[in-house]
Residue, then its C-alpha position, 0 to 999 in steps of 0.5 A: v453147088g450140090n450133091y447128096d445131103k451130108q447135113s453140112d453147114y454151108r454158110p461158111v462157104f458162102r461167107a468165104f466167097n461173098g463179094r466174089v461170086k455173081a450167081v449160085v447154081v444148085n442141084g442135088s438132094n440138098t438144094e434147099a439147104i444150100m439155097r437157104a444158106a446162100e440167102e442167109e449170107g446175102f446172096k441174091n442170084i441163086y438158081p436151082c436146077s435139075d439133072 
C-alpha cells in the first residue's frame, strides 16, 4: 500500500480487509498515515519499506 499522499482516510480500507490480510507492506510519502490507520483498525504485522 502506498504512493503519494492524497490526504485520504485509509481506515475504511483496512476495515474491509480485517481478518483477511496477514501483513501490510507500506511505502511512499504517506507511509506514516497508512501505518497509523492500519494500527487503529487492529493490524499488527505492518512493515514500512523503501523504494
